[in-house]
N, C-alpha and C positions, 0 to 999 in steps of 0.2 A: 732441660738444656735449652729448649727453644727461645723460652721467657728470657733467659738469661743473654742470650745472644740479643734478642730484640732491644735489651735494654742498654747494650754496647753499640748498637748503630744508630747512626744519626737520623733525623727524621726523613730524609730523603738521602739515597743510597744510589749505587750501581753495583748490579750482582755480576759477578765472575764466576769462574770455574770452582775456586776455594768455596764459595758459599752459595751455590747453586740449589743445592739440595736442602740446605736450611731454609733458604727464602721461597722454596716451592711450598714447604711445610707451613711456614709462616702466613702464605697466602692462602691456603686451604684451610687454616684456621681463625683466619679473618683477621690477623694481626699485621698484616702488609698487603699491599696493593699494588699493580704495575700502572704507571701514568705515561711511559713512554718506552721503546725499546730499552733494555737493560736497565730502567730507570724505575726505583720502585719508593713508596713511602709508607711510613709507619702510621702516618694520620689517616685516619678512616672517614673522618666526618667533614672535610672542605673540601671544596673544589681543586682540582689539580691544578688549575693557574695561580689560584691563590698560595698554594703551597710552593709552587715554583718561584713565584715572585719573593717569597719571603726568604728563599735559600739560593737565589739565583748563580751567587758568585761560586759557593760550592759545587752548584751542579755542573756548570763551567769548567770549572778547574777538574771535577771527576770525569767529564766526558771529553775535554779538550787541554789535557795537560801540556806544559811546555809551550804555550803560545803568548803572544803579547795582546793585551787589551789595546785596543787603538782605535784611529780612525773617527768617527761621528761617537762611537760608544766612549771612549776616553777623553773625548772633547767636551761631551756634556755630563759625563760621570754616571751613566747609566743606558739602559735601553732605549732605543727611539719609540716614538709613539706606537708604532705599528709593531713595536715588539724586538726588532733586529738587534743583535750584538754582534759585532765586528771583532774578529780577531786576526792576528797575523800570525802563521804557521810554518813548519815545513810542507806541508800538505794544502790541497783546497777540499774543502768538506762541508757540508751544510747538515745541520743537526736541527729537527724541530721537536720540541717538546710543547706542553701547553702553554699557550700563550706566548712563546717566545720561539725565535727563529736564530740560530746560531750559525753565522756564517764565517768559515775560517779560509781566510785569503792567503795564498801562498807568497811568501815573500820572506825578508830578513826576520832573522829572530831577535833574541834582546840584543841591545845595543848600549853604547854608553848612556848612562843615564835612565833607562828602563828600570822601574823598582820592583822588588818582589812584591808579590800579592797572594793572599789566600794560601798561607802555609808554603810559600816558594814554590807552587804548582802552575800559578798565572804570574805574569810581570804586567805593569802598568806603564803604558807608552811615556817616555818624558815629554815634557811641554814643547819642547823643540821638534821632535819626531809628531807629535801633533799636530802642529802648526803645518808640517810638511805635507804630510798625509791627506790632510782635510784641502790642501791646494791641489790636489790632484785631479785631474778629469774623472767623470764616472758617467755612465750613460742612464742611471737611473734616476727619476724626478722624485721629490718629497720628502717626506721624513724616511722613507725606507733606503733613500741614497747612503752609501757608507761615508759620503764627504759632506760637511757642512757648507764647503765652498768659500769663497773668497770673501765675501759679507760678513758669513759668521767667523773668520780667521780675523778680518779688521775688527770686528766689534770686541772680540778677546785681547786684541794688541791694544786697543784703546783702555780697556779693564786693567791690563797689568801695567799700561804707563800709569794711571791713577792712580792706581793702588801701591806698586812698587817701584816706581819711576825709572828715568832713563837707563839707570845703570844695568835693571833688569833685563830692559829690551837688549840691551847691548850683550850681556850675558846670552841672553836667548839667540842671538843672531850668529854668536861666535859657535854657539853647541850647535846649531843648525848646519853650519857651514862644514864642521867636521862630520857629523853623519849623512849629510846627503846623499855623497857617492855609493855608500853602503845600500842607502834607499833606492839608489837610482832616482834621485829627486833633484838634480842638478838646476832643471827648468825651476822647480818649484822653490829652491833656494833664491835663485835670481827674484822671482815675484816677491818674495818674503824679506829679502834684503832691499827690494824697493819700498815697501809698505813701510818698514821700519824707519828708513831713511826719511821718507815722507814724514812720518809722525814726529820724528824728532827734527824735521827741517833741515837737512843736511841734505836730502836729494828731492826729485820730485816725480811723483807716480799719479796715477790715476787712481782716486780714491772712491768707492761707492756709497758708503755710508755719511750721513750728514754728520754724525758725530767725529769720524775720522779726518773729514775734510776740516772742521773746527778746527782740531787740533792741529793739524798741518798748516792753518791759516793763523795760528798763534792766539786763537780766541776759543779755547776750549771749553765745555760746559757738562754738566751733569745729567746723562740721559734719563735718568730714573726720576729725577725732579723735575724734568721738563715734562715726563709724561704724567705728573700728577697735575701741573699745570694744564695741559690740555684737556684732562679729565675733567677740570673745575670749569674751563672754558665751555667746554660742551654743555655742561651741565647751566653754567648761566646763561649761555645763548639761546637753550632751548627751554628755559623757564619763563613764564612771566611773572616777574618780580613786582612787588608791591612800589607805589610810586606815592612818596611820603614827604610832599613840600613843606618847608619850615622856613618861618619869617626871621633872619639872623640880625636882629638889630639889639644893641645895647639896650638895657642892660640883662636882658636876656641872654644873650650872645656871651657876655662876660660870664654870668654866674655858670651857663652850661660849661664853658670851657673850664673853668675852676673845676668841677666836678669831673670832667672829661680827664684832665688832669691826674687830679686825687685818685680817683679808681684804677688809671692806667699806671700809677706806682704803687697802690695797694696791692694790686694782683701780683707784683713782681717782687713784693716783701717789703717795700719802702712803706712800711706802716706809722701813721700819724693818728690821733682823734681827729673828726671834722673839724671841730673847733679851732684846736691848734693849727692844723694846715690851712684854715681861712687866714690866721694871722700871719703865717709865714707867707703867703702869697698876695695877701692886699695891704699888709700892715708892715712887711720885712723885719717879722719876730723870728729870729734865726734860733733856734735853740742851740744853747751852748754845747752840747754833748754830741749835737748831730748836724753840723753843718753840712756836711756832704750830701745826707738824705735831703734836708731842706734843700739844697740847691739842685736835686734830682727833679723835686717838684715844681721847684720854681721855673727850672729849664724847659719842663715840659709845657707847662704853662704861658711860657714864651714861644713857643709855636702853635700850639693848639688854641690859645686866645688871642694872638696877633691878626686882624683883620688881613693885612696885607701879606703875610705868610701863609696863613691857612688858605687863602683863596686862591693861591698860584699852583697849578698843575703843570706838569711836564709838556712840551712840546715837541720834544727830542729826546733821543737816549741821552745826548750829552748833556742836556737841562735836567733831566731824569737823576742821573748819577751826580750832578749837582745841588738838587735839592736834598737827595738821601743823605748825602754827607754834611751839608751844612745844617739841616735840621737835628740830624743825630750830634753834631759839634755844639750845637745849641742845648739839648736835652742833657748831654753828659758834661758839660761846661764846667762843672764843679768838680770834675775826676778827671784829672789829667792822667793819672795811671791807666787810665781805660782807652787811651788814645782817641779822644772823640775826633769824629769825621773821618777816622781812618778804617779801611775794610781791614781784615783780621789778618794775622801771617800764621796763625795754628789753628788747627781743626777744633772746633767746639761743639759740645752737645749739651742736652738737658736730660738726665737720668739715662735713658737707652735709646732716645732720640739723636742720631748723629747727624749734622748737618753737613753741607754742600763745603768741600774741600777748598783752602785758600785759594789755590791756583785755577781754581773753575769758578770764582764769585763772579768776573767780570763777564764770562761768557754765558753764564747760567742767566745772570741778571739780563743780558741782553737779548737772550731767548724769550724771557720771561715779557720784556718789555715788547717786544714785537706780538706776542700774544695779548696784551695789555691794550694796544694800540686798536686792535680787531673786534674790540666789543664796543657797545653803542652806548648803552646809557650809564649814567653816572654811578648809578647803585652795582652793576657789572663790573665796572672798571675798581670802583673800591673794593669791593668784596675780593677780586682778584688780586689787586695791589695789596690787600694786607695779607693773604697767604704768602704769595710770591716773596715778599720780603722777610716775612717771618721765616719761611719753610729754607730759604736762602742761608739765614743767620749771616749777614755780610759784616758785623762787628763783631767785637770782642763781647760786649756787653749791649746792654739798651736797646736790643733787637724788637722785643715785643712793643715797647712805648714808639718806636720810631714807625714800625709798621701799622701802628694803629692812628698815629699820627699822618701817615702818609693816605690812610684809608678816609678819614674824616676831613681831609683836604679836599679829594673827591667829591664826597658826599656834599660839603658845603659850597665848593665852586659851581656846583650842579643845583643849588637853591634846595638841596634835600637836607633831612634830619640826619643830623651824627649819630654814630653807635657808640655807647659807652657799656662796658663791662663792668658791672657791679661786684663787688667783693664776694657775694654770696653766689654770683654767676660763674666763678673761676672755673669751678671744676666741669660745668657743661661746656666751657668755651675750650678748656686744654683737651678734653675727649674729643670734641669735634676735630679738633685740629689733628690729634693721633690717629682719628680715624680716616681721615684724608690722606695721610702720609703714609700710612701703613698698610690702609685696604684701598687706596685709590678711590674712597667712595665720599662726594662731596655732600650729602644730601645732610647730614647731621649740622656741618658747618652750616651752610645755607640756613638751616633751620633755626638753629641759635643765635646766628648774627642779625635775622629777620625780626625774631624775637626779641633781642635786644634793643634795634631801632624802633619797635614798636612799643618798647616800653618808655623809651627816652621821649617819645613823639606824644606820649600823654601828659607830659609834665610842663607844667609852665614855670619858667627857671625866671620870671623877671623879678621876684623876690628870693634871694638866698635861702631865708630861714624858713621860708615857704616851702620850696623845694627840697630842705632837707627833711622837714616833717614828712613829706609825702614819701621820700627815699627812706625814711626809718618804717612808717606804716609798711611797707612793702618788701622789707627785709634786707634791701641794698646793701647797707653796713654790716650786716651778720658775716661771721667766718662760714665757710661752706661747711654744711654739715646736711647728713641724709634726712633729716626730720624737718627742715628748713627749707623752703623754695623761694624765688623771687616771683612775686605777685606783680602783676600789671595793675598798674593805677587806674582810677576811673578816669575816664576821659573828662578832662578841664574844659 
């Protein structure tokens, strides 16, 4: 009988009068154990706090039914770092269980918009209620406080505005106004109302976060993207990067620029045999069936192979935007449907990588340019510039090509060797960008880009055919495969 009862019990359960004798028998037989007052588990070989973490909301619902998950807990969708869980109920109480502290705050029960949670024994505070509760004053400090405070609320309002737009903020404000009297949160509603008004630029309030201030000023930016920029800046500024000077004189400059344009298009999917590409660029031989692809290669070469153009670097944010637009317009000049020189109007992505939203492009470019200005050497600025433009993806198409052109402009203007990503090196290049984007880790990116620069620096491009033979020997033209790698040429 006891064994059958055990099978019907959940992993963690609360004992009451109806099962007291059965539970006592299970404990004696080693089939259950007590982990807190009235709280038992049938798991015998794990630490109590591990069991509690796995079954947290079932436990909260059993120990504190008919309460509302709110405050910091609802706001961050989980327990605080110190294990605190904040609820609102008809009574005040504190319950300690392994690894967690459940605090029930006396206050209003379920209100409009609070949704059922965990078999209807708990309720989750609505978004509007979360905002009001987390603007309420609290005496405690740190992550054990029940409120995230004004800064946390500002941050979340900005994220809502970014992802769901102005209409959602207005809906949230209207909802908060309806429930504020029941929560006794009229003061907090006034604060929330002013914050939302400032973000929507219909009123003015003192905002405490830089992201919110940027939205209120009409130059919103993507804070997560800027965080990655800062990680890269720190890595660039703290590392001693190699100094690889290069004499940029014809014909070596001309031939090197051709291979720059050729590979920059090849890794984006515009593939030509190298001899056919030479004919396209230098002899104007446009393949009858692929005029648009040919113009991509020519357009890229017109940027990276133009002395006056490629040696120009931005001296102000305005000139940076002008350069970015004009170079993109030249590179994609043969594809009017791609809106050459115009920033995107729709969200774009590559695979699972989603880039900066259209409304945040200008502000994020401004934040990135400010960081770019703080860097000292041409190599630092070049590597930062390449990632910044690639990561923001400001255009519908051609972002990789324009980002690499902007990078090599910095290098060449500084008298340094340009960076070219050969076809065989595409996987390493893309993986390093993803590592920085998804994990805020710039180490692979720096390693890949500096290796590619060393590769180029060892090749004499004075004769285009000689350069082709060296590139062939080093597997540069090969498609990316696991058993073939890019080899460094012997120093010439």
